[in-house]
N, C-alpha and C positions, 0 to 999 in steps of 0.2 A: 504494500500500500504506500502511495506517495503522500508526503506531508507538504503542506503549503508553507512557504517561507514568507515572512513579513519584512518589508523594507520601508524606509522612510519615503514620504511623498517626494521630497527633493531628489532622492536617489532614483526614484522611478521616472521622474521628469528628465533627469540627466541621461538615463538609459534610452528613453524614447527619442530624445534629441540626437543622441549619438547614432542610434540605429537608423534614423532617417537622414543623417548627414547634415543636420542643422547646427552642429557645433563647428565653429570656424576651423578650417584645416590648419595644420601646424606647418605647412609648407606652401609654397606658391604652386598652385595647380596649373597644368597646361592642358591642352586638348587631349593629350595622351592619357591623362588621369580620369577623364570622364567615364570611360567604360567601367573602371573599377568602382566609381561612385554609383553607376547604374546597378552593378552587381550588389553593392551594399544595400541600395534602396529597393531592389527587386525589379523595378521598371519605372519609366517615366512615360506618362501618356502624352503623345505628341498631338497637340491641339491645332486643328486647321483654322479655327476662328481667331481673328486678330482684331482687337479693338485698339489697344495701345501697342501691345506686343503679344506674340503667341504665348500661351500659358506655360508651355514647357520651358521657355527661356526664363520666365520668372522663377520657376522651380530651381533651375540651375544657378541663376544669379544669387538666389538666397543662400545657396550652399557653397558657392565658389565665387568669392569676390572678384577674381580676375577673369571670370567666364566671358567669352566673346561668342556672339551668336553664330558666327561662321564655323566654329568648332563642330557644332552638331552636324552641319551639312558636310563638312570634311569627313567626319566619322561615318556618316551614312554612305558617302561615295566610296570610301575605302573598305566598306563592309565590316568595320569594327563594331558597329551597332546596327540594329535593323529595326524597321517599322513594320508592324503587322496589325 
């Protein structure tokens, strides 16, 4: 039988933020690091609707301060990531 563990709310928040990539990276990311971020997050939904900017770029900008929108297109073209 498994037993439940109890953790502090602040620790639970930190774990959730780390798991979703919302804790600022300790290094300067490049486009080559984006596939690893996708693996950590599981996936990023690529959004075809653009009001100010497409939503998937907002997701990446919030996690990678140095993110540039052309990185995603470069990664798609080189087949390092895919859209389905």
